[in-house]
PyMOL Python script that loads the backbone (N, CA, C, O; Angstrom):
from pymol import cmd

cmd.read_pdbstr("""\
ATOM      1  N   MET A   1     111.730 187.978 -11.101  1.00  0.00           N
ATOM      2  CA  MET A   1     111.057 187.300 -10.007  1.00  0.00           C
ATOM      3  C   MET A   1     111.554 185.874  -9.938  1.00  0.00           C
ATOM      4  O   MET A   1     111.680 185.218 -10.972  1.00  0.00           O
ATOM      5  N   GLY A   2     111.839 185.379  -8.754  1.00  0.00           N
ATOM      6  CA  GLY A   2     112.351 184.036  -8.567  1.00  0.00           C
ATOM      7  C   GLY A   2     111.267 182.979  -8.689  1.00  0.00           C
ATOM      8  O   GLY A   2     110.085 183.303  -8.808  1.00  0.00           O
ATOM      9  N   THR A   3     111.664 181.734  -8.660  1.00  0.00           N
ATOM     10  CA  THR A   3     110.744 180.620  -8.736  1.00  0.00           C
ATOM     11  C   THR A   3     110.261 180.282  -7.341  1.00  0.00           C
ATOM     12  O   THR A   3     111.056 180.169  -6.408  1.00  0.00           O
ATOM     13  N   MET A   4     108.950 180.121  -7.202  1.00  0.00           N
ATOM     14  CA  MET A   4     108.388 179.757  -5.908  1.00  0.00           C
ATOM     15  C   MET A   4     107.883 178.335  -5.990  1.00  0.00           C
ATOM     16  O   MET A   4     107.174 177.978  -6.931  1.00  0.00           O
ATOM     17  N   ILE A   5     108.241 177.520  -5.010  1.00  0.00           N
ATOM     18  CA  ILE A   5     107.811 176.132  -4.970  1.00  0.00           C
ATOM     19  C   ILE A   5     107.174 175.869  -3.620  1.00  0.00           C
ATOM     20  O   ILE A   5     107.755 176.179  -2.580  1.00  0.00           O
ATOM     21  N   LEU A   6     105.979 175.298  -3.637  1.00  0.00           N
ATOM     22  CA  LEU A   6     105.260 174.960  -2.425  1.00  0.00           C
ATOM     23  C   LEU A   6     105.834 173.673  -1.863  1.00  0.00           C
ATOM     24  O   LEU A   6     105.941 172.671  -2.571  1.00  0.00           O
ATOM     25  N   ILE A   7     106.198 173.700  -0.605  1.00  0.00           N
ATOM     26  CA  ILE A   7     106.795 172.535   0.040  1.00  0.00           C
ATOM     27  C   ILE A   7     105.871 172.077   1.155  1.00  0.00           C
ATOM     28  O   ILE A   7     105.462 172.869   2.004  1.00  0.00           O
ATOM     29  N   ASN A   8     105.546 170.786   1.145  1.00  0.00           N
ATOM     30  CA  ASN A   8     104.696 170.249   2.198  1.00  0.00           C
ATOM     31  C   ASN A   8     105.537 170.020   3.447  1.00  0.00           C
ATOM     32  O   ASN A   8     106.346 169.095   3.511  1.00  0.00           O
ATOM     33  N   SER A   9     105.330 170.873   4.425  1.00  0.00           N
ATOM     34  CA  SER A   9     106.035 170.711   5.689  1.00  0.00           C
ATOM     35  C   SER A   9     105.095 171.109   6.806  1.00  0.00           C
ATOM     36  O   SER A   9     104.241 171.974   6.613  1.00  0.00           O
ATOM     37  N   PRO A  10     105.230 170.507   7.952  1.00  0.00           N
ATOM     38  CA  PRO A  10     104.306 170.764   9.053  1.00  0.00           C
ATOM     39  C   PRO A  10     104.603 172.068   9.788  1.00  0.00           C
ATOM     40  O   PRO A  10     105.215 172.054  10.857  1.00  0.00           O
ATOM     41  N   ASN A  11     104.179 173.175   9.230  1.00  0.00           N
ATOM     42  CA  ASN A  11     104.302 174.468   9.907  1.00  0.00           C
ATOM     43  C   ASN A  11     102.999 174.737  10.628  1.00  0.00           C
ATOM     44  O   ASN A  11     101.973 174.941   9.979  1.00  0.00           O
ATOM     45  N   THR A  12     103.008 174.743  11.927  1.00  0.00           N
ATOM     46  CA  THR A  12     101.793 175.021  12.665  1.00  0.00           C
ATOM     47  C   THR A  12     101.719 176.500  12.970  1.00  0.00           C
ATOM     48  O   THR A  12     102.731 177.153  13.223  1.00  0.00           O
ATOM     49  N   THR A  13     100.523 177.008  12.941  1.00  0.00           N
ATOM     50  CA  THR A  13     100.329 178.412  13.235  1.00  0.00           C
ATOM     51  C   THR A  13     100.090 178.595  14.719  1.00  0.00           C
ATOM     52  O   THR A  13      99.697 177.659  15.415  1.00  0.00           O
ATOM     53  N   LYS A  14     100.326 179.784  15.194  1.00  0.00           N
ATOM     54  CA  LYS A  14     100.191 180.091  16.610  1.00  0.00           C
ATOM     55  C   LYS A  14      98.736 180.027  17.060  1.00  0.00           C
ATOM     56  O   LYS A  14      98.452 179.595  18.177  1.00  0.00           O
ATOM     57  N   ASP A  15      97.809 180.456  16.193  1.00  0.00           N
ATOM     58  CA  ASP A  15      96.410 180.554  16.558  1.00  0.00           C
ATOM     59  C   ASP A  15      95.655 179.233  16.487  1.00  0.00           C
ATOM     60  O   ASP A  15      94.607 179.095  17.117  1.00  0.00           O
ATOM     61  N   SER A  16      96.154 178.275  15.746  1.00  0.00           N
ATOM     62  CA  SER A  16      95.431 177.010  15.612  1.00  0.00           C
ATOM     63  C   SER A  16      96.418 175.870  15.437  1.00  0.00           C
ATOM     64  O   SER A  16      97.627 176.078  15.334  1.00  0.00           O
ATOM     65  N   ASN A  17      95.884 174.683  15.407  1.00  0.00           N
ATOM     66  CA  ASN A  17      96.717 173.498  15.206  1.00  0.00           C
ATOM     67  C   ASN A  17      96.744 173.070  13.755  1.00  0.00           C
ATOM     68  O   ASN A  17      97.213 171.974  13.449  1.00  0.00           O
ATOM     69  N   LYS A  18      96.249 173.913  12.842  1.00  0.00           N
ATOM     70  CA  LYS A  18      96.254 173.590  11.421  1.00  0.00           C
ATOM     71  C   LYS A  18      97.682 173.578  10.890  1.00  0.00           C
ATOM     72  O   LYS A  18      98.524 174.372  11.311  1.00  0.00           O
ATOM     73  N   VAL A  19      97.931 172.687   9.983  1.00  0.00           N
ATOM     74  CA  VAL A  19      99.235 172.606   9.338  1.00  0.00           C
ATOM     75  C   VAL A  19      99.166 173.396   8.046  1.00  0.00           C
ATOM     76  O   VAL A  19      98.267 173.182   7.233  1.00  0.00           O
ATOM     77  N   SER A  20     100.103 174.302   7.852  1.00  0.00           N
ATOM     78  CA  SER A  20     100.134 175.083   6.622  1.00  0.00           C
ATOM     79  C   SER A  20     101.400 174.748   5.845  1.00  0.00           C
ATOM     80  O   SER A  20     102.468 174.575   6.433  1.00  0.00           O
ATOM     81  N   PRO A  21     101.277 174.657   4.514  1.00  0.00           N
ATOM     82  CA  PRO A  21     102.463 174.339   3.713  1.00  0.00           C
ATOM     83  C   PRO A  21     103.435 175.508   3.677  1.00  0.00           C
ATOM     84  O   PRO A  21     103.030 176.665   3.785  1.00  0.00           O
ATOM     85  N   ALA A  22     104.703 175.203   3.527  1.00  0.00           N
ATOM     86  CA  ALA A  22     105.739 176.227   3.408  1.00  0.00           C
ATOM     87  C   ALA A  22     105.985 176.500   1.931  1.00  0.00           C
ATOM     88  O   ALA A  22     105.797 175.619   1.091  1.00  0.00           O
ATOM     89  N   VAL A  23     106.400 177.704   1.621  1.00  0.00           N
ATOM     90  CA  VAL A  23     106.709 178.062   0.242  1.00  0.00           C
ATOM     91  C   VAL A  23     108.196 178.387   0.162  1.00  0.00           C
ATOM     92  O   VAL A  23     108.699 179.228   0.907  1.00  0.00           O
ATOM     93  N   ALA A  24     108.888 177.715  -0.743  1.00  0.00           N
ATOM     94  CA  ALA A  24     110.310 177.976  -0.952  1.00  0.00           C
ATOM     95  C   ALA A  24     110.452 178.866  -2.174  1.00  0.00           C
ATOM     96  O   ALA A  24     109.900 178.564  -3.232  1.00  0.00           O
ATOM     97  N   LYS A  25     111.178 179.944  -2.038  1.00  0.00           N
ATOM     98  CA  LYS A  25     111.405 180.836  -3.165  1.00  0.00           C
ATOM     99  C   LYS A  25     112.855 180.689  -3.602  1.00  0.00           C
ATOM    100  O   LYS A  25     113.778 180.872  -2.809  1.00  0.00           O
ATOM    101  N   PHE A  26     113.038 180.361  -4.858  1.00  0.00           N
ATOM    102  CA  PHE A  26     114.360 180.171  -5.421  1.00  0.00           C
ATOM    103  C   PHE A  26     114.702 181.351  -6.313  1.00  0.00           C
ATOM    104  O   PHE A  26     113.807 181.976  -6.883  1.00  0.00           O
ATOM    105  N   PRO A  27     115.975 181.662  -6.440  1.00  0.00           N
ATOM    106  CA  PRO A  27     116.377 182.777  -7.310  1.00  0.00           C
ATOM    107  C   PRO A  27     116.134 182.450  -8.782  1.00  0.00           C
ATOM    108  O   PRO A  27     115.875 181.305  -9.153  1.00  0.00           O
ATOM    109  N   GLU A  28     116.225 183.486  -9.600  1.00  0.00           N
ATOM    110  CA  GLU A  28     116.126 183.286 -11.052  1.00  0.00           C
ATOM    111  C   GLU A  28     117.228 182.327 -11.490  1.00  0.00           C
ATOM    112  O   GLU A  28     118.232 182.161 -10.798  1.00  0.00           O
ATOM    113  N   GLN A  29     117.029 181.706 -12.635  1.00  0.00           N
ATOM    114  CA  GLN A  29     117.987 180.725 -13.144  1.00  0.00           C
ATOM    115  C   GLN A  29     119.382 181.330 -13.288  1.00  0.00           C
ATOM    116  O   GLN A  29     120.367 180.710 -12.889  1.00  0.00           O
ATOM    117  N   ALA A  30     119.474 182.517 -13.844  1.00  0.00           N
ATOM    118  CA  ALA A  30     120.784 183.153 -14.043  1.00  0.00           C
ATOM    119  C   ALA A  30     121.445 183.480 -12.714  1.00  0.00           C
ATOM    120  O   ALA A  30     122.654 183.302 -12.565  1.00  0.00           O
ATOM    121  N   ASP A  31     120.671 183.957 -11.748  1.00  0.00           N
ATOM    122  CA  ASP A  31     121.216 184.264 -10.419  1.00  0.00           C
ATOM    123  C   ASP A  31     121.694 182.992  -9.722  1.00  0.00           C
ATOM    124  O   ASP A  31     122.742 182.978  -9.076  1.00  0.00           O
ATOM    125  N   LEU A  32     120.905 181.922  -9.865  1.00  0.00           N
ATOM    126  CA  LEU A  32     121.287 180.641  -9.274  1.00  0.00           C
ATOM    127  C   LEU A  32     122.594 180.136  -9.879  1.00  0.00           C
ATOM    128  O   LEU A  32     123.474 179.656  -9.164  1.00  0.00           O
ATOM    129  N   LEU A  33     122.712 180.248 -11.195  1.00  0.00           N
ATOM    130  CA  LEU A  33     123.944 179.828 -11.883  1.00  0.00           C
ATOM    131  C   LEU A  33     125.135 180.651 -11.404  1.00  0.00           C
ATOM    132  O   LEU A  33     126.203 180.100 -11.136  1.00  0.00           O
ATOM    133  N   ASN A  34     124.962 181.951 -11.297  1.00  0.00           N
ATOM    134  CA  ASN A  34     126.058 182.819 -10.839  1.00  0.00           C
ATOM    135  C   ASN A  34     126.477 182.491  -9.410  1.00  0.00           C
ATOM    136  O   ASN A  34     127.668 182.478  -9.100  1.00  0.00           O
ATOM    137  N   GLN A  35     125.517 182.228  -8.547  1.00  0.00           N
ATOM    138  CA  GLN A  35     125.841 181.867  -7.164  1.00  0.00           C
ATOM    139  C   GLN A  35     126.591 180.545  -7.110  1.00  0.00           C
ATOM    140  O   GLN A  35     127.548 180.391  -6.351  1.00  0.00           O
ATOM    141  N   LEU A  36     126.151 179.602  -7.916  1.00  0.00           N
ATOM    142  CA  LEU A  36     126.798 178.293  -7.951  1.00  0.00           C
ATOM    143  C   LEU A  36     128.227 178.399  -8.479  1.00  0.00           C
ATOM    144  O   LEU A  36     129.140 177.787  -7.926  1.00  0.00           O
ATOM    145  N   LYS A  37     128.421 179.171  -9.542  1.00  0.00           N
ATOM    146  CA  LYS A  37     129.759 179.345 -10.099  1.00  0.00           C
ATOM    147  C   LYS A  37     130.680 180.110  -9.152  1.00  0.00           C
ATOM    148  O   LYS A  37     131.890 179.882  -9.145  1.00  0.00           O
ATOM    149  N   ALA A  38     130.121 181.007  -8.359  1.00  0.00           N
ATOM    150  CA  ALA A  38     130.927 181.740  -7.384  1.00  0.00           C
ATOM    151  C   ALA A  38     131.464 180.798  -6.302  1.00  0.00           C
ATOM    152  O   ALA A  38     132.556 181.008  -5.774  1.00  0.00           O
ATOM    153  N   ARG A  39     130.696 179.772  -5.981  1.00  0.00           N
ATOM    154  CA  ARG A  39     131.114 178.812  -4.942  1.00  0.00           C
ATOM    155  C   ARG A  39     131.995 177.705  -5.490  1.00  0.00           C
ATOM    156  O   ARG A  39     132.841 177.167  -4.777  1.00  0.00           O
ATOM    157  N   ARG A  40     131.798 177.365  -6.756  1.00  0.00           N
ATOM    158  CA  ARG A  40     132.547 176.265  -7.374  1.00  0.00           C
ATOM    159  C   ARG A  40     133.172 176.777  -8.655  1.00  0.00           C
ATOM    160  O   ARG A  40     132.570 176.708  -9.727  1.00  0.00           O
ATOM    161  N   LYS A  41     134.366 177.282  -8.537  1.00  0.00           N
ATOM    162  CA  LYS A  41     135.050 177.991  -9.632  1.00  0.00           C
ATOM    163  C   LYS A  41     135.212 177.156 -10.906  1.00  0.00           C
ATOM    164  O   LYS A  41     135.154 177.709 -12.004  1.00  0.00           O
ATOM    165  N   LYS A  42     135.409 175.857 -10.788  1.00  0.00           N
ATOM    166  CA  LYS A  42     135.661 175.020 -11.967  1.00  0.00           C
ATOM    167  C   LYS A  42     134.389 174.380 -12.517  1.00  0.00           C
ATOM    168  O   LYS A  42     134.462 173.470 -13.342  1.00  0.00           O
ATOM    169  N   LEU A  43     133.241 174.840 -12.074  1.00  0.00           N
ATOM    170  CA  LEU A  43     131.967 174.276 -12.480  1.00  0.00           C
ATOM    171  C   LEU A  43     131.689 174.525 -13.963  1.00  0.00           C
ATOM    172  O   LEU A  43     131.924 175.620 -14.473  1.00  0.00           O
ATOM    173  N   ARG A  44     131.194 173.512 -14.636  1.00  0.00           N
ATOM    174  CA  ARG A  44     130.849 173.637 -16.052  1.00  0.00           C
ATOM    175  C   ARG A  44     129.334 173.562 -16.239  1.00  0.00           C
ATOM    176  O   ARG A  44     128.857 172.831 -17.108  1.00  0.00           O
ATOM    177  N   ALA A  45     128.593 174.287 -15.458  1.00  0.00           N
ATOM    178  CA  ALA A  45     127.135 174.319 -15.572  1.00  0.00           C
ATOM    179  C   ALA A  45     126.715 175.476 -16.471  1.00  0.00           C
ATOM    180  O   ALA A  45     127.430 176.469 -16.609  1.00  0.00           O
ATOM    181  N   HIS A  46     125.549 175.328 -17.075  1.00  0.00           N
ATOM    182  CA  HIS A  46     125.015 176.342 -17.974  1.00  0.00           C
ATOM    183  C   HIS A  46     123.625 176.748 -17.504  1.00  0.00           C
ATOM    184  O   HIS A  46     123.043 176.102 -16.633  1.00  0.00           O
ATOM    185  N   LEU A  47     123.104 177.806 -18.078  1.00  0.00           N
ATOM    186  CA  LEU A  47     121.793 178.308 -17.704  1.00  0.00           C
ATOM    187  C   LEU A  47     120.722 177.232 -17.893  1.00  0.00           C
ATOM    188  O   LEU A  47     119.802 177.124 -17.082  1.00  0.00           O
ATOM    189  N   ALA A  48     120.834 176.451 -18.939  1.00  0.00           N
ATOM    190  CA  ALA A  48     119.868 175.369 -19.176  1.00  0.00           C
ATOM    191  C   ALA A  48     119.914 174.342 -18.046  1.00  0.00           C
ATOM    192  O   ALA A  48     118.890 173.750 -17.706  1.00  0.00           O
ATOM    193  N   ASP A  49     121.087 174.130 -17.467  1.00  0.00           N
ATOM    194  CA  ASP A  49     121.218 173.207 -16.337  1.00  0.00           C
ATOM    195  C   ASP A  49     120.423 173.709 -15.132  1.00  0.00           C
ATOM    196  O   ASP A  49     119.814 172.917 -14.413  1.00  0.00           O
ATOM    197  N   MET A  50     120.431 175.022 -14.915  1.00  0.00           N
ATOM    198  CA  MET A  50     119.705 175.595 -13.781  1.00  0.00           C
ATOM    199  C   MET A  50     118.201 175.453 -13.990  1.00  0.00           C
ATOM    200  O   MET A  50     117.454 175.240 -13.035  1.00  0.00           O
ATOM    201  N   GLU A  51     117.763 175.569 -15.234  1.00  0.00           N
ATOM    202  CA  GLU A  51     116.348 175.374 -15.539  1.00  0.00           C
ATOM    203  C   GLU A  51     115.933 173.950 -15.185  1.00  0.00           C
ATOM    204  O   GLU A  51     114.863 173.736 -14.615  1.00  0.00           O
ATOM    205  N   VAL A  52     116.770 172.986 -15.518  1.00  0.00           N
ATOM    206  CA  VAL A  52     116.484 171.585 -15.215  1.00  0.00           C
ATOM    207  C   VAL A  52     116.451 171.365 -13.707  1.00  0.00           C
ATOM    208  O   VAL A  52     115.574 170.661 -13.205  1.00  0.00           O
ATOM    209  N   VAL A  53     117.382 171.949 -12.989  1.00  0.00           N
ATOM    210  CA  VAL A  53     117.411 171.812 -11.525  1.00  0.00           C
ATOM    211  C   VAL A  53     116.112 172.335 -10.919  1.00  0.00           C
ATOM    212  O   VAL A  53     115.511 171.681 -10.066  1.00  0.00           O
ATOM    213  N   LEU A  54     115.680 173.516 -11.363  1.00  0.00           N
ATOM    214  CA  LEU A  54     114.439 174.084 -10.834  1.00  0.00           C
ATOM    215  C   LEU A  54     113.229 173.234 -11.205  1.00  0.00           C
ATOM    216  O   LEU A  54     112.298 173.113 -10.408  1.00  0.00           O
ATOM    217  N   GLU A  55     113.222 172.645 -12.394  1.00  0.00           N
ATOM    218  CA  GLU A  55     112.135 171.745 -12.792  1.00  0.00           C
ATOM    219  C   GLU A  55     112.116 170.499 -11.924  1.00  0.00           C
ATOM    220  O   GLU A  55     111.046 170.034 -11.530  1.00  0.00           O
ATOM    221  N   ILE A  56     113.287 169.954 -11.621  1.00  0.00           N
ATOM    222  CA  ILE A  56     113.378 168.772 -10.760  1.00  0.00           C
ATOM    223  C   ILE A  56     112.811 169.092  -9.380  1.00  0.00           C
ATOM    224  O   ILE A  56     112.053 168.301  -8.820  1.00  0.00           O
ATOM    225  N   LEU A  57     113.175 170.243  -8.836  1.00  0.00           N
ATOM    226  CA  LEU A  57     112.661 170.634  -7.526  1.00  0.00           C
ATOM    227  C   LEU A  57     111.151 170.796  -7.554  1.00  0.00           C
ATOM    228  O   LEU A  57     110.456 170.380  -6.626  1.00  0.00           O
ATOM    229  N   GLU A  58     110.648 171.397  -8.615  1.00  0.00           N
ATOM    230  CA  GLU A  58     109.205 171.587  -8.736  1.00  0.00           C
ATOM    231  C   GLU A  58     108.486 170.255  -8.869  1.00  0.00           C
ATOM    232  O   GLU A  58     107.455 170.047  -8.229  1.00  0.00           O
ATOM    233  N   ASN A  59     109.013 169.344  -9.693  1.00  0.00           N
ATOM    234  CA  ASN A  59     108.400 168.035  -9.859  1.00  0.00           C
ATOM    235  C   ASN A  59     108.461 167.223  -8.575  1.00  0.00           C
ATOM    236  O   ASN A  59     107.518 166.498  -8.257  1.00  0.00           O
ATOM    237  N   HIS A  60     109.542 167.335  -7.844  1.00  0.00           N
ATOM    238  CA  HIS A  60     109.687 166.625  -6.572  1.00  0.00           C
ATOM    239  C   HIS A  60     108.620 167.101  -5.583  1.00  0.00           C
ATOM    240  O   HIS A  60     108.069 166.305  -4.822  1.00  0.00           O
ATOM    241  N   GLN A  61     108.340 168.392  -5.603  1.00  0.00           N
ATOM    242  CA  GLN A  61     107.332 168.956  -4.704  1.00  0.00           C
ATOM    243  C   GLN A  61     105.960 168.394  -5.048  1.00  0.00           C
ATOM    244  O   GLN A  61     105.180 168.088  -4.147  1.00  0.00           O
ATOM    245  N   HIS A  62     105.652 168.252  -6.333  1.00  0.00           N
ATOM    246  CA  HIS A  62     104.340 167.751  -6.746  1.00  0.00           C
ATOM    247  C   HIS A  62     104.165 166.283  -6.387  1.00  0.00           C
ATOM    248  O   HIS A  62     103.037 165.833  -6.190  1.00  0.00           O
ATOM    249  N   GLU A  63     105.251 165.529  -6.297  1.00  0.00           N
ATOM    250  CA  GLU A  63     105.192 164.120  -5.926  1.00  0.00           C
ATOM    251  C   GLU A  63     104.978 163.928  -4.439  1.00  0.00           C
ATOM    252  O   GLU A  63     104.464 162.889  -4.024  1.00  0.00           O
ATOM    253  N   SER A  64     105.355 164.895  -3.633  1.00  0.00           N
ATOM    254  CA  SER A  64     105.247 164.775  -2.168  1.00  0.00           C
ATOM    255  C   SER A  64     103.837 164.962  -1.693  1.00  0.00           C
ATOM    256  O   SER A  64     103.576 164.892  -0.492  1.00  0.00           O
TER     257      SER A  64
END
""", "prot")
cmd.dss("prot")
cmd.show_as("cartoon", "prot")
cmd.util.cbc("prot")
cmd.orient("prot")
């Protein structure tokens, strides 16, 4: 199961003018690393790096 991060963005619903937050779903750390390496062949990233990236995104969301 991928990582889900709640993102504060103004998504209005059709039935009302209420603003609902958006949820961003990110792939698993290993899948994210594989996708990144597929795009950048000379990349020297590791699985631990992907964990840090996902933590940064999650912490950034909590600050917003």
